[in-house]
C-alpha positions as CSV (number, residue, x, y, z in Angstrom):
1,X,0.0,-0.2,0.0
2,X,2.9,2.4,0.6
3,X,4.5,2.0,-2.4
4,X,1.4,2.5,-4.3
5,X,0.6,5.6,-2.5
6,X,4.3,6.8,-3.4
7,X,3.9,6.2,-7.1
8,X,0.5,8.1,-7.1
9,X,2.2,11.1,-5.6
10,X,4.8,10.6,-8.0
11,X,2.9,10.8,-10.9
12,X,0.5,13.6,-9.9
13,X,2.9,15.9,-8.1
14,X,6.4,15.1,-9.1
15,X,6.3,15.0,-12.7
16,X,6.1,17.8,-14.8
17,X,3.7,17.4,-17.6
18,X,5.8,18.9,-20.3
19,X,9.1,16.8,-19.9
20,X,7.2,14.0,-18.1
21,X,10.2,13.6,-15.5
22,X,10.7,14.7,-12.1
23,X,10.5,18.5,-11.4
24,X,13.8,20.7,-11.9
25,X,13.2,23.9,-10.3
26,X,9.2,23.7,-10.1
27,X,7.6,26.8,-10.4
28,X,3.8,27.1,-9.8
29,X,1.5,29.5,-12.0
30,X,-1.3,31.6,-10.9
31,X,-3.7,28.5,-11.8
32,X,-2.1,26.5,-9.3
33,X,-0.2,24.1,-12.4
34,X,3.4,23.3,-11.6
35,X,6.2,22.8,-14.4
36,X,9.9,22.9,-14.6
37,X,11.5,26.5,-14.8
38,X,13.4,25.4,-17.8
39,X,10.3,23.7,-19.3
40,X,8.6,27.0,-19.0
41,X,11.4,29.1,-20.3
42,X,11.8,26.7,-23.5
43,X,8.0,27.1,-24.0
44,X,8.2,30.9,-23.8
45,X,10.9,31.1,-26.4
46,X,8.8,29.3,-28.9
47,X,6.0,32.1,-28.5
48,X,6.4,34.6,-31.2
49,X,4.9,37.5,-29.0
50,X,6.3,36.5,-25.8
51,X,3.0,35.3,-24.2
52,X,2.8,32.2,-21.9
53,X,-0.1,30.2,-21.5
54,X,-0.6,27.4,-19.0
55,X,0.0,24.2,-20.9
56,X,-2.9,22.5,-18.8
57,X,-5.7,24.8,-18.8
58,X,-4.5,27.6,-21.4
59,X,-5.0,30.4,-19.0
60,X,-2.5,33.5,-19.5
61,X,0.1,33.7,-17.4
62,X,1.2,37.2,-16.1
63,X,5.1,37.2,-15.9
64,X,6.9,39.1,-13.4
65,X,9.9,41.4,-14.7
66,X,12.3,39.0,-14.5
67,X,10.2,36.3,-16.3
68,X,9.6,32.6,-15.5
69,X,12.4,33.0,-12.9
70,X,10.3,35.4,-10.8
71,X,7.6,32.8,-10.7
72,X,6.7,31.3,-7.2
73,X,8.9,28.2,-6.4
74,X,6.6,25.3,-5.4
75,X,7.7,24.4,-1.8
76,X,5.5,21.4,-1.5
77,X,6.8,19.8,-4.7
78,X,10.3,20.1,-2.8
79,X,9.2,18.7,0.4
80,X,7.5,15.9,-1.0
81,X,10.7,15.0,-3.1
82,X,12.7,14.9,0.2
83,X,9.9,12.8,1.8
84,X,9.5,10.2,-1.2
85,X,13.4,10.1,-1.3
86,X,13.6,9.2,2.3
87,X,11.0,6.6,1.7
88,X,12.7,5.3,-1.2
89,X,15.9,4.7,0.7
90,X,14.0,3.3,3.6
91,X,12.4,0.6,1.2
92,X,15.6,-0.1,-0.7
93,X,17.1,-0.8,2.5
94,X,14.4,-2.9,3.8
95,X,14.4,-4.8,0.6
96,X,18.1,-5.3,0.3
97,X,18.4,-6.3,4.0
98,X,17.4,-9.8,2.6
99,X,20.4,-9.9,0.5
100,X,23.2,-7.8,1.9
101,X,23.8,-5.3,4.6
102,X,22.4,-1.8,3.3
103,X,23.0,1.2,4.9
104,X,22.3,5.1,5.2
105,X,25.5,7.0,5.7
106,X,26.2,9.5,8.6
107,X,25.7,13.1,7.0
108,X,27.4,14.8,10.0
109,X,31.0,13.4,9.5
110,X,33.2,12.0,6.6
111,X,33.9,8.7,8.1
112,X,31.1,7.1,6.0
113,X,29.8,5.5,9.2
114,X,26.3,4.0,9.0
115,X,23.6,6.2,10.3
116,X,21.7,5.3,13.4
117,X,19.8,8.2,14.2
118,X,17.6,10.9,12.0
119,X,17.3,14.6,13.6
120,X,13.5,15.6,12.5
121,X,14.6,19.4,12.9
122,X,17.9,19.3,10.8
123,X,16.6,16.3,8.6
124,X,19.9,14.6,8.8
125,X,21.0,11.4,9.4
126,X,23.6,10.9,12.3
127,X,26.0,8.0,13.5
128,X,26.4,7.3,17.1
129,X,29.3,9.6,17.7
130,X,27.6,12.3,15.7
131,X,24.4,12.1,17.6
132,X,26.2,12.2,21.0
133,X,27.7,15.9,20.0
134,X,24.4,16.8,18.5
135,X,22.9,16.1,22.0
136,X,25.5,18.3,23.6
137,X,25.7,21.6,21.6
138,X,23.3,24.3,22.7
139,X,22.0,25.0,19.4
140,X,20.7,21.5,18.8
141,X,20.2,19.9,22.4
142,X,16.4,20.4,22.1
143,X,16.0,18.7,18.7
144,X,13.9,15.8,18.6
145,X,16.0,12.8,17.4
146,X,14.7,9.2,16.4
147,X,16.4,6.0,15.5
148,X,16.3,5.3,11.9
149,X,14.2,1.9,12.5
150,X,11.6,4.3,14.0
151,X,11.6,6.6,10.8
152,X,11.7,3.4,9.0
153,X,8.7,2.0,10.7
154,X,6.6,5.2,9.7
155,X,5.8,5.9,13.4
156,X,7.1,9.6,13.0
157,X,5.4,10.1,9.5
158,X,3.1,12.8,10.7
159,X,6.1,14.5,12.6
160,X,8.0,14.3,9.3
161,X,5.1,16.1,7.5
162,X,4.7,18.8,10.1
163,X,8.5,20.0,10.4
164,X,9.2,23.1,8.1
165,X,11.8,21.8,5.1
166,X,11.2,24.4,2.8
167,X,14.4,26.8,2.0
168,X,15.3,29.5,0.3
169,X,16.4,29.0,-3.1
170,X,18.7,32.0,-2.7
171,X,20.2,31.7,0.6
172,X,19.6,28.1,1.5
173,X,18.1,28.7,4.9
174,X,14.9,27.8,6.2
175,X,11.8,29.8,5.4
176,X,10.7,31.6,8.6
177,X,8.6,34.7,7.6
178,X,6.0,35.7,5.0
179,X,6.4,39.0,3.6
180,X,3.0,40.8,3.1
181,X,4.6,43.3,0.6
182,X,5.9,40.9,-2.0
183,X,3.3,37.8,-0.7
184,X,6.2,35.5,-0.6
185,X,7.6,33.4,2.0
186,X,11.5,34.6,3.0
187,X,14.3,33.4,5.2
188,X,15.9,35.4,7.8
189,X,18.7,36.4,5.3
190,X,16.1,37.7,2.9
191,X,14.7,39.8,5.7
192,X,17.7,41.9,6.5
193,X,18.4,42.5,2.9
194,X,15.9,42.8,0.0
195,X,13.0,42.8,2.1
196,X,14.2,44.8,5.0
197,X,11.7,47.8,4.4
198,X,8.7,45.5,3.6
199,X,5.8,44.5,5.9
200,X,6.5,41.0,7.1
201,X,5.1,38.6,9.8
202,X,6.1,35.2,11.1
203,X,5.2,32.4,9.1
204,X,3.2,30.6,11.8
205,X,1.1,33.7,12.4
206,X,0.6,34.2,8.6
207,X,-0.8,30.6,8.4
208,X,-2.9,31.1,11.4
209,X,-4.1,34.2,9.9
210,X,-4.8,33.0,6.1
211,X,-5.7,29.5,7.0
212,X,-8.9,30.1,8.3
213,X,-9.8,32.1,5.0
214,X,-8.4,29.2,2.8
215,X,-10.3,26.7,4.7
216,X,-13.6,28.8,3.9
217,X,-12.9,29.2,0.5
218,X,-12.1,25.5,0.1
219,X,-15.3,24.3,1.4
220,X,-17.1,26.5,-1.5
221,X,-14.5,25.1,-4.1
222,X,-15.4,21.7,-2.9
223,X,-19.1,22.3,-3.6
224,X,-18.2,23.7,-6.8
225,X,-16.1,20.4,-7.8
226,X,-19.2,18.3,-6.9
227,X,-21.0,20.4,-9.0
228,X,-18.5,20.0,-12.0
229,X,-18.6,16.2,-11.1
230,X,-22.5,16.1,-11.9
231,X,-21.8,18.1,-15.1
232,X,-19.1,15.7,-16.2
233,X,-21.3,12.5,-15.3
234,X,-24.0,13.9,-17.3
235,X,-21.8,14.7,-20.2
236,X,-20.3,11.2,-20.3
237,X,-24.0,9.9,-20.0
238,X,-24.6,12.1,-23.0
239,X,-21.9,10.4,-24.8
240,X,-22.6,7.0,-24.0
241,X,-26.2,7.5,-25.4
242,X,-25.1,9.4,-28.2
243,X,-24.3,6.6,-30.9
244,X,-27.8,5.0,-30.0
245,X,-29.5,8.3,-30.3
246,X,-27.9,8.5,-33.7
247,X,-28.9,5.3,-34.5
248,X,-32.5,5.6,-33.4
249,X,-32.8,9.0,-35.6
250,X,-31.2,7.0,-38.6
251,X,-34.1,4.2,-38.1
252,X,-36.6,6.9,-37.9
253,X,-35.5,8.3,-41.1
254,X,-35.5,4.6,-42.7
255,X,-38.9,4.1,-41.6
256,X,-40.3,7.2,-42.7
257,X,-38.6,6.4,-46.3
258,X,-40.0,3.3,-46.4
259,X,-43.6,4.5,-45.4
260,X,-43.2,7.1,-48.3
261,X,-41.8,4.7,-50.8
262,X,-44.7,2.1,-50.0
263,X,-47.3,5.2,-50.3
264,X,-45.6,6.1,-53.8
265,X,-46.0,2.3,-55.0
266,X,-49.6,2.3,-54.0
267,X,-50.2,5.8,-55.7
268,X,-48.8,4.4,-58.7
269,X,-51.1,1.4,-58.7
270,X,-54.1,3.5,-58.4
271,X,-52.9,6.0,-60.8
272,X,-52.3,3.2,-63.5
273,X,-55.5,1.4,-62.7
274,X,-57.2,4.9,-63.0
275,X,-55.5,5.0,-66.1
276,X,-56.7,2.0,-67.7
277,X,-60.4,2.3,-66.4
278,X,-60.5,5.6,-68.4
279,X,-58.9,4.2,-71.1
280,X,-61.6,1.2,-71.4
281,X,-64.4,4.1,-71.5
282,X,-62.6,6.0,-74.1
283,X,-62.2,2.7,-76.5
284,X,-65.9,2.2,-76.1
285,X,-66.6,6.0,-77.0
286,X,-64.2,5.6,-79.9
287,X,-65.7,2.5,-81.2
288,X,-69.3,4.1,-81.3
289,X,-67.9,7.0,-83.0
290,X,-66.0,5.1,-85.4
291,X,-69.3,3.1,-86.3
292,X,-71.3,6.1,-86.6
293,X,-69.0,7.8,-89.0
294,X,-68.7,4.8,-91.0
295,X,-72.5,4.6,-91.4
296,X,-72.4,8.4,-92.2
297,X,-69.9,7.4,-94.8
298,X,-71.7,4.7,-96.3
299,X,-74.9,6.5,-96.7
300,X,-73.3,9.4,-98.3
301,X,-71.3,7.2,-100.5
302,X,-74.7,5.6,-101.7
303,X,-76.6,8.9,-102.1
304,X,-73.8,10.0,-104.3
305,X,-73.8,6.8,-106.5
306,X,-77.6,6.8,-106.9
307,X,-77.7,10.8,-107.5
308,X,-74.8,10.2,-110.4
309,X,-76.7,7.0,-111.8
310,X,-80.1,8.9,-112.0
311,X,-78.8,12.1,-113.7
312,X,-76.2,10.2,-116.0
313,X,-79.0,7.4,-117.2
314,X,-82.5,8.5,-116.2
315,X,-84.9,10.2,-118.5
316,X,-86.6,13.2,-117.6
317,X,-89.5,11.5,-116.6
318,X,-87.4,8.9,-114.4
319,X,-85.5,12.2,-112.7
320,X,-88.5,13.9,-111.8
321,X,-90.2,10.9,-110.3
322,X,-87.3,10.7,-107.7
323,X,-86.2,14.5,-107.7
324,X,-88.3,15.3,-104.4
325,X,-86.8,12.4,-102.4
326,X,-83.2,13.1,-103.9
327,X,-83.4,16.6,-102.9
328,X,-84.2,15.7,-99.4
329,X,-81.7,13.0,-99.4
330,X,-79.0,15.3,-100.6
331,X,-80.1,18.0,-97.9
332,X,-79.7,15.4,-95.3
333,X,-76.4,14.3,-96.0
334,X,-74.9,17.9,-96.3
335,X,-76.5,19.1,-92.9
336,X,-74.3,21.3,-91.2
337,X,-75.6,19.9,-87.8
338,X,-74.8,16.4,-88.4
339,X,-71.4,17.4,-89.5
340,X,-70.9,19.5,-86.4
341,X,-72.1,17.0,-84.4
342,X,-69.5,14.4,-85.9
343,X,-66.6,17.1,-85.3
344,X,-67.9,17.3,-81.7
345,X,-67.8,13.9,-81.1
346,X,-64.1,13.7,-82.4
347,X,-63.0,16.6,-80.2
348,X,-64.5,15.0,-76.9
349,X,-62.5,12.1,-77.2
350,X,-59.6,13.1,-74.7
351,X,-56.0,12.0,-74.6
352,X,-54.2,11.3,-71.5
353,X,-51.2,12.9,-69.7
354,X,-49.4,13.1,-66.1
355,X,-48.2,16.4,-64.3
356,X,-45.2,15.1,-62.5
357,X,-44.2,18.3,-61.0
358,X,-40.5,17.7,-61.8
359,X,-39.2,21.2,-60.5
360,X,-40.2,20.7,-56.9
361,X,-40.3,16.8,-56.4
362,X,-37.2,16.5,-54.0
363,X,-38.3,19.4,-52.0
364,X,-41.6,17.8,-51.5
365,X,-40.1,14.4,-50.7
366,X,-38.0,16.1,-48.3
367,X,-40.8,17.7,-46.4
368,X,-42.5,14.3,-46.3
369,X,-39.6,12.7,-44.7
370,X,-39.0,15.7,-42.4
371,X,-35.7,17.2,-41.0
372,X,-33.1,16.4,-38.8
373,X,-33.1,19.2,-35.9
374,X,-31.1,19.8,-32.7
375,X,-33.1,19.6,-29.4
376,X,-31.9,20.5,-26.0
377,X,-30.5,18.2,-23.5
378,X,-31.5,19.2,-20.1
379,X,-28.5,19.4,-18.0
380,X,-28.3,18.7,-14.2
381,X,-27.5,22.0,-13.0
382,X,-29.0,23.3,-9.5
383,X,-32.7,23.2,-9.8
384,X,-32.6,26.9,-8.0
385,X,-30.8,28.5,-10.6
386,X,-32.2,27.7,-13.8
387,X,-33.6,30.5,-16.0
388,X,-37.4,30.3,-17.1
389,X,-37.0,29.8,-20.8
390,X,-40.1,30.2,-23.1
391,X,-40.5,27.7,-25.9
392,X,-41.3,30.0,-28.5
393,X,-40.0,30.3,-32.1
394,X,-40.1,33.9,-34.0
395,X,-41.4,33.9,-37.6
396,X,-38.5,33.6,-40.0
397,X,-40.2,35.8,-42.9
398,X,-38.3,38.7,-43.9
399,X,-41.2,41.4,-43.5
400,X,-42.6,42.2,-40.1
401,X,-45.1,39.9,-39.1
402,X,-46.2,41.0,-35.7
403,X,-49.2,42.7,-34.9
404,X,-49.3,45.4,-32.2
405,X,-51.9,43.9,-29.6
406,X,-51.9,46.6,-26.5
407,X,-49.6,49.1,-24.7
408,X,-50.1,49.3,-21.1
409,X,-49.0,52.0,-18.4
410,X,-47.8,55.7,-18.4
411,X,-45.4,57.9,-16.9
412,X,-45.5,57.8,-13.2
413,X,-44.9,55.8,-10.0
414,X,-48.3,54.4,-9.2
415,X,-49.0,50.7,-9.7
416,X,-49.1,50.0,-13.2
417,X,-47.2,53.2,-14.3
418,X,-43.6,52.9,-15.2
419,X,-40.6,55.2,-15.1
420,X,-37.6,53.9,-17.3
421,X,-38.7,50.0,-17.5
422,X,-34.8,48.7,-18.3
423,X,-35.6,44.8,-18.1
424,X,-38.1,42.4,-18.3
425,X,-38.4,38.8,-17.5
426,X,-41.2,36.1,-17.6
427,X,-41.9,33.6,-14.5
428,X,-42.9,29.8,-14.7
429,X,-46.3,31.0,-13.8
430,X,-46.4,33.2,-17.0
431,X,-46.2,36.6,-15.0
432,X,-43.9,39.6,-16.4
433,X,-41.7,40.9,-14.1
434,X,-40.6,44.7,-15.0
435,X,-37.5,46.1,-13.4
436,X,-38.1,50.1,-13.0
437,X,-34.8,52.0,-12.8
438,X,-36.2,55.2,-11.3
439,X,-39.0,53.9,-9.3
440,X,-36.6,51.6,-7.9
441,X,-38.9,48.7,-7.8
442,X,-40.1,45.6,-9.6
443,X,-43.4,45.2,-10.8
444,X,-45.4,42.1,-11.5
445,X,-47.8,41.9,-14.3
446,X,-50.2,39.0,-15.5
447,X,-50.0,37.8,-19.3
448,X,-52.5,40.5,-20.2
449,X,-50.3,43.5,-18.7
450,X,-52.5,43.9,-15.5
451,X,-50.7,45.1,-12.5
452,X,-50.4,42.1,-9.9
453,X,-47.7,42.9,-7.2
454,X,-44.4,44.8,-6.7
455,X,-41.2,44.7,-4.9
456,X,-40.0,47.9,-3.6
457,X,-36.3,47.9,-3.7
458,X,-33.5,50.4,-2.2
459,X,-31.3,50.7,-5.4
460,X,-32.0,51.1,-9.1
461,X,-32.3,47.9,-10.6
462,X,-30.5,47.3,-14.2
463,X,-31.8,43.6,-15.1
464,X,-33.9,41.0,-13.8
465,X,-34.3,37.2,-14.7
466,X,-36.8,34.6,-13.2
467,X,-35.7,31.1,-12.0
468,X,-37.7,28.3,-12.1
469,X,-38.1,28.0,-8.4
470,X,-39.8,31.3,-8.3
471,X,-36.8,33.4,-7.2
472,X,-35.8,36.5,-9.0
473,X,-32.4,37.7,-9.8
474,X,-31.9,41.5,-9.7
475,X,-28.7,43.5,-10.6
476,X,-27.5,47.2,-10.3
477,X,-26.3,47.4,-6.6
478,X,-22.4,47.6,-6.8
479,X,-20.8,44.2,-7.3
480,X,-24.0,42.5,-5.8
481,X,-26.8,40.1,-7.2
482,X,-30.0,40.3,-5.3
483,X,-32.0,37.1,-4.9
484,X,-35.7,37.6,-4.0
485,X,-38.6,35.5,-3.3
486,X,-41.7,35.8,-1.6
487,X,-40.6,35.2,2.0
488,X,-37.0,37.0,1.9
489,X,-33.9,37.9,0.2
490,X,-30.3,37.5,0.1
491,X,-27.2,38.8,-1.7
492,X,-24.3,37.1,-3.9
493,X,-21.3,39.3,-3.9
494,X,-19.4,39.0,-7.1
495,X,-15.8,38.5,-6.1
496,X,-12.5,39.4,-8.3
497,X,-14.8,42.4,-9.7
498,X,-13.6,45.9,-10.3
499,X,-14.5,48.3,-7.6
500,X,-17.2,50.8,-8.3
501,X,-18.8,49.1,-11.1
502,X,-22.7,47.9,-10.9
503,X,-23.8,44.5,-12.1
504,X,-26.0,44.9,-15.1
505,X,-26.8,42.1,-17.4
506,X,-28.0,38.7,-15.8
507,X,-28.9,35.1,-17.3
508,X,-28.6,31.7,-16.0
509,X,-27.5,28.8,-18.5
510,X,-28.2,25.3,-18.6
511,X,-25.1,24.2,-16.4
512,X,-27.0,26.4,-13.6
513,X,-24.2,29.0,-13.9
514,X,-25.1,32.5,-13.2
515,X,-23.8,34.8,-15.8
516,X,-23.4,38.5,-15.0
517,X,-21.7,41.4,-16.3
518,X,-19.8,44.0,-14.6
519,X,-18.3,46.8,-16.2
520,X,-16.6,45.6,-19.3
521,X,-16.2,42.0,-18.0
522,X,-18.3,38.6,-18.0
523,X,-18.5,36.4,-14.8
524,X,-20.0,32.7,-15.0
525,X,-20.8,32.0,-10.9
526,X,-21.5,28.9,-9.5
527,X,-25.0,28.8,-7.7
528,X,-23.1,29.9,-4.5
529,X,-21.4,32.7,-6.2
530,X,-17.9,31.5,-6.9
531,X,-16.1,32.7,-9.8
532,X,-15.8,30.0,-12.2
533,X,-15.1,31.8,-15.4
534,X,-13.8,35.5,-15.9
535,X,-13.4,36.9,-19.3
536,X,-13.5,40.3,-21.2
537,X,-11.7,43.8,-20.8
538,X,-12.1,47.0,-22.4
539,X,-11.8,47.5,-26.2
540,X,-13.2,46.4,-29.3
541,X,-11.1,43.1,-30.0
542,X,-12.8,39.5,-29.9
543,X,-12.3,39.2,-26.5
544,X,-13.1,42.8,-25.6
545,X,-16.2,44.5,-24.7
546,X,-17.6,48.2,-23.6
547,X,-19.0,49.0,-20.2
548,X,-22.5,48.7,-20.8
549,X,-23.3,44.9,-21.5
550,X,-26.5,43.1,-21.4
551,X,-26.3,38.9,-21.5
552,X,-28.4,36.0,-22.8
553,X,-27.7,32.1,-23.2
554,X,-28.8,29.8,-25.6
555,X,-29.5,25.9,-25.7
556,X,-25.8,25.3,-26.3
557,X,-24.9,27.4,-23.1
558,X,-23.4,29.9,-25.4
559,X,-23.0,33.4,-23.8
560,X,-24.6,36.2,-25.9
561,X,-23.3,39.5,-24.9
562,X,-25.5,42.7,-26.3
563,X,-22.6,45.5,-26.3
564,X,-24.3,48.8,-26.2
565,X,-21.6,51.0,-26.9
566,X,-19.6,48.8,-29.4
567,X,-22.9,48.5,-31.3
568,X,-22.7,44.7,-31.9
569,X,-23.4,41.3,-30.4
570,X,-20.6,38.9,-29.3
571,X,-21.1,35.3,-28.7
572,X,-18.8,33.0,-26.6
573,X,-18.5,29.4,-25.7
574,X,-19.3,28.4,-22.0
575,X,-15.4,29.0,-21.1
576,X,-15.6,32.5,-22.6
577,X,-13.9,31.8,-26.1
578,X,-15.2,34.1,-28.8
579,X,-17.4,32.3,-31.4
580,X,-18.7,35.2,-33.5
581,X,-19.7,38.7,-33.6
582,X,-22.8,39.9,-35.4
583,X,-23.9,43.2,-36.3
584,X,-22.0,46.6,-36.9
585,X,-22.5,50.4,-36.2
586,X,-25.4,51.8,-38.3
587,X,-29.1,51.5,-39.2
588,X,-29.1,49.3,-42.4
589,X,-30.1,45.5,-42.1
590,X,-27.7,43.7,-39.7
591,X,-26.4,46.8,-38.2
592,X,-27.2,48.2,-34.9
593,X,-27.5,51.3,-32.8
594,X,-27.5,51.2,-28.9
595,X,-28.5,47.5,-28.7
596,X,-30.0,46.8,-25.2
597,X,-31.6,43.6,-23.7
598,X,-31.1,40.3,-25.8
599,X,-33.1,37.3,-25.3
600,X,-32.9,33.9,-27.5
601,X,-36.1,31.7,-28.8
602,X,-36.1,28.0,-28.6
603,X,-34.4,27.8,-32.0
604,X,-31.4,29.8,-30.5
605,X,-32.4,33.0,-32.8
606,X,-31.1,36.1,-31.2
607,X,-33.7,38.8,-30.5
608,X,-32.3,42.3,-29.6
609,X,-33.7,45.7,-28.9
610,X,-32.2,48.6,-30.7
611,X,-32.5,51.6,-28.4
612,X,-30.9,53.9,-31.0
613,X,-32.8,52.6,-34.3
614,X,-36.0,52.4,-32.2
615,X,-36.5,48.8,-33.3
616,X,-36.3,45.0,-32.6
617,X,-34.0,43.0,-34.5
618,X,-33.5,39.0,-35.1
619,X,-30.3,37.4,-35.9
620,X,-30.1,33.6,-36.7
621,X,-28.2,31.0,-34.3
622,X,-25.1,31.4,-36.6
623,X,-25.2,35.2,-36.1
624,X,-26.8,35.9,-39.6
625,X,-29.1,38.9,-40.0
626,X,-32.8,37.6,-40.4
627,X,-35.1,40.7,-40.1
628,X,-36.3,43.7,-38.3
629,X,-39.2,42.1,-36.2
630,X,-40.7,45.3,-34.8
631,X,-40.0,49.1,-36.2
632,X,-40.7,52.5,-35.5
633,X,-42.5,52.9,-39.0
634,X,-44.6,49.9,-38.9
635,X,-45.3,49.6,-34.9
636,X,-44.6,53.0,-33.4
637,X,-41.8,51.7,-31.2
638,X,-39.6,54.3,-29.5
639,X,-36.4,53.6,-27.6
640,X,-37.0,50.0,-26.6
641,X,-34.8,48.7,-23.5
642,X,-36.2,45.3,-22.2
643,X,-37.6,42.5,-24.5
644,X,-39.1,39.1,-23.5
645,X,-41.1,36.3,-24.9
646,X,-44.5,35.6,-23.0
647,X,-45.6,32.0,-22.4
648,X,-48.5,32.6,-24.9
649,X,-46.1,33.7,-27.7
650,X,-46.5,37.1,-27.4
651,X,-43.2,39.7,-27.9
652,X,-43.3,42.2,-24.8
653,X,-40.9,45.2,-25.4
654,X,-40.6,47.9,-22.8
655,X,-40.1,51.5,-23.6
656,X,-39.4,54.9,-21.7
657,X,-43.0,54.5,-19.8
658,X,-44.9,51.7,-21.2
659,X,-45.0,48.2,-21.8
660,X,-46.3,46.9,-25.4
661,X,-47.6,43.5,-26.4
662,X,-47.1,42.2,-29.9
663,X,-48.4,39.0,-31.5
């Protein structure tokens, strides 16, 4: 068991993940990953701009003035290395004792005598003579000395771990102090030289001071680790079921295609049977027409022959004797009605043809088969921190397709009146929450826009998000997020945020993380408020933002940022990596002017309120501009700020002193 533990510690803590060898001058990065100093220096030399990223987590590593050398030395690695060396010596001694007498040499003399004692204070092996001397000296008389056999037995393992073994790299002296100015452990020599004007404290007092803080943070991080384990477990479950899901979908396609093929075969037989039945009727009609025509032909020929014979061979008396009958017969044979009847009969005989509609046959068949579409996989995130999502898909037509239903509210502070409603949210009950900046409150409206309730606040709210457990997240009060419900309220303090900035945009993704914007930065927080991801910075680059931001998330947990001052929308992956930017400054198609609140529908289309252009625009899930949903010209919209989709499919927009409903 001991050897297995030693092997695990070596692999995890004492092996550099760049060179895969035991650490040489181990340097710990701000992300707490450790690498050899030479490995980091070689890695830095390969970067064209002299920028260093952690090889494990890819986070940026801010380097001190003297580069990699100035990074902190991992003291724990050095201590573990020493312990493992001792363990290996003791293990080797125990294994070799069966074959030959092995020994640990004395470190106090030059006689190469076998060590029989070990000083826990000096970390030196001593022979009998050196130990006697060691016990008589004033400086070492109080040291705790044990036998080598006691060390090998493991009886003093806890004492070994508790002893301070880390030494100063520069002076090779034990670390006894902590410099509060430099945030480094230092030795006595450092204290009287490089750190003589700094604030310092004895290292034991520093540990006592910081230990409680670290333990409190550790408990929070352990909870976060548990949440990550749940997410990883669910992702593994999704991965395990992925192939079977693909197979089921393929089977559905095959079944649908087979059904269509069978239907086509049946329709083919029906059409052929119909054709043959129609053809039989047509043959009978044609036969009757031919018989009638042949009879008329024979009659006409007989009349002609008889008339020719009478006129050529008959006497006047013979001609006149049949003249009346002959004239009547000739008139009947030349009757136009009879001729028209024959022509009509011929024209009534129709031919057969099929209209195959070749131009869109593939399109029509594709519609029958159906289309493969992505659906959201519900994640395990905390049920208390899931945002209410409305399963509504906006129309994809290019022209405005929404009708104005009603406008509620007017300027004022009474119930049902508004003063700068900046943000909207929809609860699981279908109620609409309006965050009023100047009235410092939240108003609750029913789905028809009638006043139901209100929450009076003591600060000017910026944004509001509704959770599935009935709680509301409200921003706008410094670095705090207020969590409100019917019974009480609590506050989540956003750590590592710049002082003097207010929380603004707020959303919760499918991982249960709270996404909040502060200044020009975006924070992804655990349900308890610990910072899990942080990105952004002032500027116009891909990873940079302005200081007035609103946020939304989609079914893929992408983070959508509406950047008011940069006049664009930026989309980031869950870890904060930039995916794409849509929109640019202007008033044309696909351009934005002061975009405010942003949401997504169930198809991940992006819907944004444009304060400066007096309209609401929609972009596809890939950032392609689709249409202007609501405009000032068509709908009388003015300075829209908040936007939400109600449960009954209405688009709700807030402007300066009112709330508008569109269907």
